[in-house]
VOVORO-443388 format. One line per 2 residues: number of its first residue (from 1); their letters; for each residue x, y, z of N, C-alpha, C, O, CB. Coordinates in nm, 2 decimals, always signed. Glycine has a CB too. Example, Ala and Ser with C-alpha at 12.3 -4.5 7.8 and 13.67 -1.06 7.14 Angstrom:
% VOVORO-443388
1> AS> +1.32,-0.57,+0.78,+1.23,-0.45,+0.78,+1.32,-0.33,+0.78,+1.42,-0.33,+0.85,+1.13,-0.45,+0.90 | +1.28,-0.22,+0.71,+1.37,-0.11,+0.71,+1.29,+0.00,+0.79,+1.34,+0.11,+0.80,+1.41,-0.06,+0.57
% end
This chain:
% VOVORO-443388
1> ME> +1.79,+6.81,+4.03,+1.67,+6.84,+3.95,+1.60,+6.93,+3.96,+1.54,+6.97,+3.86,+1.59,+6.77,+3.96 | +1.58,+6.99,+4.07,+1.51,+7.14,+4.13,+1.61,+7.27,+4.09,+1.56,+7.38,+4.07,+1.49,+7.15,+4.32
3> KQ> +1.76,+7.24,+4.08,+1.82,+7.36,+4.04,+1.84,+7.36,+3.88,+1.89,+7.46,+3.84,+1.94,+7.39,+4.10 | +1.79,+7.26,+3.79,+1.80,+7.26,+3.65,+1.67,+7.33,+3.62,+1.66,+7.40,+3.52,+1.82,+7.13,+3.59
5> HI> +1.55,+7.31,+3.71,+1.41,+7.40,+3.67,+1.48,+7.52,+3.71,+1.49,+7.59,+3.61,+1.25,+7.36,+3.77 | +1.53,+7.57,+3.81,+1.53,+7.70,+3.84,+1.62,+7.77,+3.72,+1.58,+7.88,+3.67,+1.60,+7.72,+4.00
7> AQ> +1.74,+7.69,+3.68,+1.81,+7.77,+3.58,+1.72,+7.78,+3.47,+1.72,+7.89,+3.42,+1.94,+7.70,+3.55 | +1.64,+7.68,+3.41,+1.58,+7.69,+3.31,+1.44,+7.79,+3.32,+1.38,+7.83,+3.22,+1.56,+7.56,+3.27
9> ST> +1.41,+7.82,+3.43,+1.29,+7.94,+3.44,+1.39,+8.05,+3.43,+1.34,+8.12,+3.34,+1.19,+7.96,+3.60 | +1.50,+8.10,+3.46,+1.59,+8.22,+3.45,+1.64,+8.26,+3.32,+1.67,+8.37,+3.29,+1.70,+8.21,+3.53
11> AG> +1.65,+8.14,+3.22,+1.69,+8.15,+3.13,+1.64,+8.25,+3.00,+1.70,+8.28,+2.90,+1.70,+8.05,+3.12 | +1.52,+8.28,+3.03,+1.43,+8.37,+2.94,+1.43,+8.50,+3.00,+1.35,+8.58,+2.94,+1.28,+8.32,+2.92
13> CS> +1.50,+8.55,+3.10,+1.49,+8.67,+3.18,+1.50,+8.80,+3.07,+1.57,+8.78,+2.97,+1.60,+8.66,+3.31 | +1.47,+8.90,+3.07,+1.46,+9.02,+3.01,+1.57,+9.11,+3.05,+1.58,+9.22,+2.99,+1.33,+9.08,+3.03
15> NI> +1.68,+9.07,+3.17,+1.76,+9.16,+3.21,+1.89,+9.13,+3.12,+1.94,+9.02,+3.11,+1.78,+9.14,+3.36 | +1.94,+9.25,+3.06,+2.05,+9.24,+2.94,+2.19,+9.24,+3.05,+2.28,+9.16,+3.03,+2.06,+9.40,+2.82
17> RP> +2.18,+9.30,+3.14,+2.31,+9.31,+3.26,+2.26,+9.26,+3.40,+2.23,+9.34,+3.48,+2.37,+9.49,+3.30 | +2.26,+9.13,+3.42,+2.21,+9.10,+3.55,+2.26,+9.14,+3.68,+2.19,+9.17,+3.77,+2.21,+8.97,+3.55
19> KL> +2.38,+9.15,+3.69,+2.46,+9.19,+3.80,+2.57,+9.31,+3.77,+2.68,+9.31,+3.72,+2.53,+9.06,+3.86 | +2.48,+9.42,+3.85,+2.53,+9.55,+3.82,+2.51,+9.61,+3.98,+2.40,+9.58,+4.04,+2.43,+9.63,+3.68
21> RK> +2.61,+9.69,+4.03,+2.58,+9.75,+4.16,+2.52,+9.86,+4.17,+2.54,+9.95,+4.08,+2.67,+9.77,+4.24 | +2.43,+9.86,+4.29,+2.33,+10.01,+4.29,+2.44,+10.13,+4.30,+2.55,+10.11,+4.35,+2.21,+10.02,+4.46
23> RR> +2.40,+10.24,+4.25,+2.46,+10.34,+4.22,+2.38,+10.48,+4.19,+2.27,+10.46,+4.16,+2.53,+10.30,+4.14 | +2.42,+10.60,+4.19,+2.32,+10.72,+4.16,+2.34,+10.73,+4.03,+2.43,+10.68,+3.96,+2.34,+10.87,+4.22
25> WT> +2.24,+10.80,+3.99,+2.21,+10.86,+3.83,+2.30,+10.98,+3.81,+2.26,+11.09,+3.84,+2.05,+10.92,+3.80 | +2.41,+10.96,+3.76,+2.49,+11.09,+3.69,+2.38,+11.16,+3.64,+2.27,+11.11,+3.63,+2.60,+11.06,+3.58
27> NE> +2.45,+11.31,+3.61,+2.36,+11.39,+3.56,+2.33,+11.40,+3.42,+2.23,+11.44,+3.38,+2.38,+11.50,+3.59 | +2.45,+11.34,+3.34,+2.46,+11.30,+3.22,+2.35,+11.20,+3.20,+2.27,+11.24,+3.11,+2.60,+11.26,+3.19
29> EL> +2.32,+11.09,+3.26,+2.27,+10.99,+3.25,+2.10,+11.02,+3.27,+2.02,+10.96,+3.20,+2.35,+10.90,+3.33 | +2.07,+11.11,+3.37,+1.94,+11.16,+3.38,+1.92,+11.24,+3.24,+1.82,+11.22,+3.17,+1.92,+11.25,+3.52
31> HI> +2.01,+11.33,+3.20,+1.99,+11.41,+3.08,+1.94,+11.31,+2.96,+1.83,+11.34,+2.91,+2.12,+11.50,+3.04 | +2.02,+11.20,+2.92,+1.99,+11.10,+2.84,+1.85,+11.05,+2.84,+1.78,+11.03,+2.74,+2.07,+11.02,+2.86
33> LF> +1.81,+11.02,+2.99,+1.72,+10.95,+3.02,+1.56,+11.05,+2.99,+1.46,+11.01,+2.92,+1.76,+10.91,+3.18 | +1.58,+11.18,+3.05,+1.50,+11.27,+3.03,+1.48,+11.32,+2.87,+1.37,+11.35,+2.82,+1.55,+11.36,+3.12
35> TA> +1.57,+11.33,+2.80,+1.57,+11.34,+2.65,+1.50,+11.25,+2.58,+1.42,+11.29,+2.49,+1.70,+11.34,+2.60 | +1.52,+11.14,+2.62,+1.44,+10.99,+2.55,+1.32,+10.98,+2.61,+1.24,+10.93,+2.53,+1.51,+10.85,+2.58
37> FG> +1.27,+11.02,+2.73,+1.12,+11.01,+2.78,+1.09,+11.12,+2.85,+1.03,+11.12,+2.96,+1.09,+10.88,+2.88 | +1.14,+11.24,+2.79,+1.07,+11.36,+2.88,+0.91,+11.37,+2.83,+0.82,+11.37,+2.92,+1.15,+11.53,+2.84
39> RD> +0.89,+11.37,+2.73,+0.75,+11.38,+2.69,+0.66,+11.27,+2.77,+0.54,+11.30,+2.78,+0.73,+11.36,+2.52 | +0.69,+11.16,+2.82,+0.61,+11.07,+2.88,+0.63,+11.11,+3.01,+0.54,+11.06,+3.08,+0.63,+10.94,+2.86
41> IT> +0.71,+11.18,+3.07,+0.74,+11.21,+3.19,+0.65,+11.31,+3.23,+0.58,+11.28,+3.33,+0.88,+11.26,+3.20 | +0.63,+11.42,+3.16,+0.54,+11.56,+3.15,+0.42,+11.49,+3.14,+0.34,+11.51,+3.23,+0.57,+11.68,+3.01
43> QK> +0.39,+11.40,+3.04,+0.26,+11.36,+3.03,+0.20,+11.26,+3.13,+0.10,+11.19,+3.11,+0.26,+11.31,+2.90 | +0.27,+11.26,+3.25,+0.26,+11.12,+3.34,+0.23,+10.98,+3.30,+0.14,+10.91,+3.35,+0.15,+11.14,+3.43
45> SM> +0.30,+10.93,+3.19,+0.29,+10.82,+3.15,+0.38,+10.73,+3.11,+0.48,+10.77,+3.04,+0.23,+10.83,+3.07 | +0.37,+10.60,+3.16,+0.50,+10.53,+3.12,+0.52,+10.49,+2.97,+0.45,+10.48,+2.88,+0.51,+10.40,+3.19
47> AC> +0.67,+10.48,+2.99,+0.70,+10.44,+2.85,+0.68,+10.30,+2.81,+0.67,+10.21,+2.89,+0.83,+10.47,+2.83 | +0.67,+10.27,+2.67,+0.65,+10.15,+2.62,+0.79,+10.05,+2.66,+0.89,+10.12,+2.64,+0.62,+10.16,+2.46
49> GK> +0.82,+9.95,+2.70,+0.90,+9.86,+2.71,+1.01,+9.86,+2.60,+1.12,+9.86,+2.65,+0.82,+9.75,+2.72 | +1.01,+9.86,+2.50,+1.06,+9.85,+2.35,+1.14,+9.95,+2.35,+1.25,+9.94,+2.31,+0.96,+9.85,+2.24
51> RI> +1.09,+10.07,+2.39,+1.22,+10.20,+2.39,+1.29,+10.21,+2.52,+1.38,+10.29,+2.52,+1.17,+10.35,+2.36 | +1.26,+10.15,+2.64,+1.32,+10.14,+2.76,+1.44,+10.03,+2.73,+1.54,+10.03,+2.80,+1.21,+10.11,+2.86
53> TE> +1.42,+9.94,+2.63,+1.51,+9.84,+2.61,+1.63,+9.89,+2.52,+1.75,+9.86,+2.52,+1.44,+9.72,+2.53 | +1.58,+9.97,+2.47,+1.66,+10.02,+2.32,+1.75,+10.14,+2.46,+1.87,+10.12,+2.46,+1.51,+10.13,+2.14
55> LA> +1.71,+10.22,+2.53,+1.77,+10.26,+2.58,+1.88,+10.23,+2.68,+1.97,+10.30,+2.72,+1.71,+10.31,+2.58 | +1.83,+10.11,+2.72,+1.93,+10.04,+2.81,+2.06,+9.99,+2.75,+2.16,+9.95,+2.82,+1.86,+9.93,+2.88
57> RK> +2.05,+9.98,+2.61,+2.19,+9.93,+2.54,+2.26,+10.06,+2.53,+2.37,+10.05,+2.48,+2.17,+9.85,+2.37 | +2.23,+10.19,+2.57,+2.30,+10.29,+2.55,+2.37,+10.33,+2.68,+2.48,+10.39,+2.69,+2.22,+10.39,+2.48
59> LP> +2.26,+10.28,+2.81,+2.33,+10.32,+2.91,+2.38,+10.16,+3.00,+2.31,+10.08,+3.06,+2.23,+10.43,+3.01 | +2.49,+10.16,+2.97,+2.55,+10.02,+2.99,+2.57,+9.98,+3.16,+2.60,+9.87,+3.20,+2.69,+10.00,+2.91
61> DH> +2.54,+10.12,+3.24,+2.55,+10.06,+3.38,+2.42,+10.05,+3.42,+2.42,+10.02,+3.54,+2.63,+10.14,+3.47 | +2.28,+10.07,+3.35,+2.17,+10.05,+3.42,+2.11,+9.93,+3.33,+2.12,+9.92,+3.21,+2.08,+10.18,+3.43
63> TV> +2.03,+9.84,+3.41,+1.92,+9.75,+3.33,+1.79,+9.83,+3.31,+1.77,+9.95,+3.34,+1.88,+9.61,+3.43 | +1.73,+9.75,+3.24,+1.60,+9.77,+3.18,+1.52,+9.83,+3.34,+1.46,+9.94,+3.36,+1.54,+9.61,+3.10
65> AQ> +1.52,+9.72,+3.43,+1.44,+9.72,+3.55,+1.48,+9.89,+3.61,+1.40,+9.97,+3.65,+1.47,+9.58,+3.66 | +1.59,+9.90,+3.60,+1.65,+10.02,+3.67,+1.60,+10.14,+3.61,+1.56,+10.23,+3.68,+1.79,+10.03,+3.66
67> IR> +1.60,+10.14,+3.49,+1.54,+10.24,+3.39,+1.40,+10.30,+3.41,+1.36,+10.41,+3.43,+1.54,+10.19,+3.27 | +1.32,+10.16,+3.41,+1.17,+10.15,+3.42,+1.16,+10.20,+3.56,+1.09,+10.29,+3.55,+1.09,+10.01,+3.39
69> VQ> +1.19,+10.19,+3.68,+1.20,+10.24,+3.80,+1.22,+10.39,+3.82,+1.14,+10.45,+3.89,+1.30,+10.18,+3.85 | +1.33,+10.43,+3.76,+1.34,+10.58,+3.74,+1.24,+10.65,+3.68,+1.19,+10.75,+3.73,+1.45,+10.61,+3.68
71> IN> +1.22,+10.58,+3.55,+1.09,+10.68,+3.48,+0.99,+10.67,+3.57,+0.93,+10.78,+3.60,+1.02,+10.63,+3.33 | +0.95,+10.54,+3.65,+0.80,+10.56,+3.70,+0.86,+10.65,+3.83,+0.80,+10.76,+3.83,+0.69,+10.39,+3.75
73> NF> +0.93,+10.64,+3.89,+0.96,+10.75,+4.00,+0.94,+10.90,+3.96,+0.90,+10.97,+4.05,+1.12,+10.73,+4.04 | +0.97,+10.94,+3.84,+0.95,+11.07,+3.78,+0.82,+11.09,+3.76,+0.77,+11.20,+3.78,+1.02,+11.09,+3.68
75> VT> +0.74,+10.97,+3.70,+0.59,+10.99,+3.68,+0.52,+11.00,+3.82,+0.44,+11.10,+3.83,+0.53,+10.85,+3.59 | +0.52,+10.94,+3.90,+0.49,+10.90,+4.03,+0.48,+11.04,+4.14,+0.39,+11.06,+4.22,+0.59,+10.78,+4.07
77> GK> +0.61,+11.13,+4.12,+0.66,+11.24,+4.16,+0.76,+11.19,+4.28,+0.81,+11.27,+4.36,+0.55,+11.34,+4.20 | +0.79,+11.04,+4.28,+0.88,+11.04,+4.42,+0.98,+11.11,+4.35,+0.99,+11.21,+4.43,+0.93,+10.88,+4.49
79> VA> +1.06,+11.13,+4.27,+1.19,+11.22,+4.27,+1.16,+11.32,+4.18,+1.10,+11.29,+4.08,+1.32,+11.14,+4.23 | +1.21,+11.47,+4.21,+1.19,+11.56,+4.08,+1.25,+11.54,+3.96,+1.34,+11.47,+3.93,+1.25,+11.68,+4.11
81> VP> +1.18,+11.61,+3.88,+1.25,+11.61,+3.74,+1.37,+11.70,+3.76,+1.36,+11.81,+3.81,+1.16,+11.66,+3.62 | +1.49,+11.64,+3.72,+1.61,+11.74,+3.74,+1.60,+11.85,+3.62,+1.55,+11.82,+3.51,+1.77,+11.66,+3.74
83> SL> +1.65,+11.98,+3.66,+1.63,+12.08,+3.59,+1.77,+12.08,+3.46,+1.89,+12.11,+3.49,+1.62,+12.20,+3.70 | +1.73,+12.04,+3.35,+1.84,+12.02,+3.28,+1.88,+12.19,+3.21,+1.98,+12.21,+3.14,+1.81,+11.90,+3.16
% end
């Protein structure tokens, strides 16, 4: 009975592709990300979830969460913005 509850609670997850391996972002992917969210990154504001979800469909190797974390890392200064 407990297994059914867990399965039901994860059924509505927003992950489009839940089982992906960690890997570095390529320069092309970073370019796509910065093209889509450059204004948000330079203004130090977080992008809206709907736009992040749309970009996740264009980047098949990254989940919504990975994209959100990468944008947040740029905004907070944890990662330097690439020179494109």
